[in-house]
C-alpha positions in Angstrom: 70.1 83.4 153.8 69.2 86.6 156.6 66.8 89.7 155.2 67.5 92.2 158.3 64.9 95.3 157.9 63.9 94.7 154.5 67.6 95.1 153.3 69.9 92.2 152.1 73.6 93.3 152.5 76.7 91.6 150.9 77.6 90.5 154.8 74.2 88.7 154.4 74.5 87.7 151.2 78.2 86.2 152.3 77.0 84.5 155.0 74.3 82.3 153.6 76.7 81.4 150.8 78.9 80.1 153.3 76.0 77.7 154.0 76.4 76.1 150.7 80.1 73.7 150.5 81.0 74.4 147.7 80.5 78.1 147.2 83.4 81.0 148.5 82.9 83.0 151.5 84.6 86.0 149.7 82.0 87.2 147.4 83.3 90.6 145.3 81.9 93.8 146.4 80.3 94.8 142.8 78.6 91.0 142.3 77.5 91.2 145.7 76.0 94.7 145.3 74.2 93.4 141.9 72.9 89.8 143.6 70.9 92.5 146.3 69.7 94.6 144.2 68.6 91.8 142.1 66.8 89.9 145.4 65.2 93.5 146.6 63.6 93.8 142.9 61.5 91.1 143.2 57.8 91.9 143.6 57.6 90.0 147.6 59.5 92.9 148.8 57.0 96.0 147.8 54.0 94.7 148.1 52.8 97.3 150.6 54.7 100.1 148.8 52.9 103.0 149.0 51.4 104.2 145.4 52.3 106.9 143.5 49.5 109.3 144.6 50.2 108.4 148.4 54.4 109.2 147.8 53.0 112.2 146.6 51.0 113.4 149.7 53.4 112.0 151.7 56.1 114.4 149.5 53.8 117.7 149.8 52.6 117.2 153.9 56.3 117.0 154.3 57.0 120.3 152.5 54.6 121.5 154.3 55.6 120.6 157.7 59.0 122.2 156.8 57.4 125.7 156.1 55.3 125.8 159.0 58.7 123.9 161.1 60.8 127.1 159.8 58.2 129.6 160.5 57.2 128.4 163.5 61.0 128.6 164.4 61.5 132.0 163.2 58.5 133.3 165.1 58.2 134.4 168.7 57.2 131.8 170.9 57.3 129.1 168.5 54.3 127.0 166.7 51.8 128.8 169.4 53.1 132.1 168.2 52.3 131.3 164.6 49.1 129.9 165.5 48.5 133.9 166.7 49.6 135.5 163.9 48.0 133.1 161.4 44.3 133.5 163.8 45.4 137.8 163.8 45.4 138.0 160.0 42.4 135.8 159.3 41.0 138.3 161.8 42.1 141.4 160.2 40.9 140.2 156.5 36.9 139.3 158.0 37.1 142.7 159.3 37.9 144.9 156.5 35.5 142.5 154.2 32.6 143.0 156.7 33.5 147.4 156.5 34.5 147.3 152.7 32.3 144.2 151.3 33.8 142.9 148.1 35.6 144.5 146.3 33.4 146.9 143.7 34.2 147.0 139.9 35.0 150.4 138.6 31.9 151.1 136.3 32.0 151.0 132.9 30.4 152.7 130.0 28.5 149.6 129.8 27.5 149.6 133.1 24.4 152.0 133.1 21.7 152.4 135.6 18.2 151.7 133.2 18.6 148.0 131.8 15.5 148.5 130.0 13.2 150.8 128.2 12.1 154.1 130.3 10.0 153.8 132.7 8.3 156.3 135.2 9.6 156.8 139.1 6.2 155.2 140.1 6.8 152.2 138.1 10.0 151.8 139.5 9.2 152.3 143.1 5.8 150.2 142.5 8.6 147.1 141.4 11.1 147.5 143.9 8.0 147.0 146.6 7.2 144.2 145.1 10.9 142.9 144.9 11.4 144.2 148.8 7.7 142.1 150.1 9.2 138.8 148.2 12.2 139.3 150.1 14.5 139.4 146.7 16.8 142.7 147.9 18.8 142.5 145.2 16.2 143.8 143.0 14.2 145.9 145.4 17.6 147.9 145.9 18.3 148.2 142.1 14.1 149.4 141.7 14.6 152.3 144.3 17.7 153.6 143.0 16.6 153.9 139.8 13.3 155.5 141.2 15.5 158.1 142.7 17.6 159.0 139.3 13.9 159.2 137.3 12.0 161.3 140.1 15.0 164.1 139.4 15.1 163.7 135.8 10.6 164.0 136.0 11.4 167.2 138.2 14.3 168.3 135.6 17.1 168.1 138.5 18.7 166.3 136.2 18.8 165.7 132.1 17.4 162.9 130.8 20.5 160.6 129.5 20.4 157.3 128.6 24.0 155.3 129.7 24.4 157.0 132.8 26.0 155.8 135.5 24.7 155.4 139.2 27.8 157.5 139.7 27.6 159.6 137.6 23.7 160.2 138.3 24.5 161.1 141.7 27.5 163.3 141.2 25.5 165.2 138.9 22.3 165.3 141.4 24.9 166.7 144.3 25.6 170.0 142.7 21.4 170.9 143.3 20.9 169.2 146.0 24.1 169.7 148.0 22.6 168.9 151.5 22.2 165.2 149.8 25.2 164.8 148.1 27.0 162.7 150.4 23.8 160.2 150.7 23.0 160.3 147.1 27.2 158.7 146.7 26.4 156.2 148.9 23.3 155.3 147.5 25.3 154.8 144.1 27.9 153.0 146.0 25.5 150.6 147.5 24.0 150.0 144.0 27.2 149.1 142.2 28.3 146.5 145.1 25.1 145.1 144.3 24.7 145.3 140.9 28.5 144.5 140.1 30.3 143.5 143.0 28.2 140.4 144.1 27.4 142.1 147.6 24.4 141.0 148.7 21.7 143.4 149.3 19.4 143.4 152.8 15.9 144.9 154.3 18.0 147.3 156.1 20.2 148.8 152.4 16.7 149.1 151.1 15.3 151.0 153.9 17.9 153.7 153.2 17.5 153.9 149.6 13.8 154.3 150.3 14.1 157.1 152.8 16.2 158.7 150.8 14.1 158.2 147.6 11.3 160.2 150.5 13.0 163.1 151.3 14.8 164.1 147.9 10.9 164.1 146.9 10.4 166.6 149.2 14.1 168.7 149.0 14.2 172.2 147.4 17.4 172.5 145.1 18.9 175.4 145.1 18.1 177.2 141.9 21.5 178.5 141.3 22.9 174.9 141.2 19.8 173.9 138.5 20.9 177.3 136.5 24.9 176.5 136.4 24.2 172.9 135.2 21.4 174.2 132.7 24.5 175.8 131.3 27.1 173.6 131.7 
């Protein structure tokens, strides 16, 4: 009996049987196929077969290779052009993330600026400086923003209101302090990004808020805007 490439054919079986003196050479097609299948089902022919996981991985990589082959065939420059396009997309995504930061969650009514009981602006500033000195800039940014808003409340430029968000405080404070409205909105966005968006703060972000706090302390409000805000 001869085995060629691990496959037994009807012809090889017929030749094998031809060597036997009393076995007819011509074997019907169906019995020959069944005999070959029985022979190939023996474990000795499957010892080196890949297991189920290996076969699944082979199918997966064949599928991936098919996708890339199709894409490279439709892309100018072939495979090299596809690689260039992928690198450009990655670079654009990285640039957008660097420019915009982590996508910021829209503040809700539960995103109150103050998460504890009332404290003075001086207390918030002291906590901010302690966090900054220890390199905890997330907490330093949060406490400095709270100091900014509490200071405006202490100066009666904002009405003390529990549950106010950083965005609301910035919008309200921008009316009596229009020269600082943009800086206040930026500060509120920074607070939200760090507190709710998962963006890590750094020293530069903290120093911007600290500088804004100092400038707001010296800023003179527009009295007509304060009066309109009180009337509303």
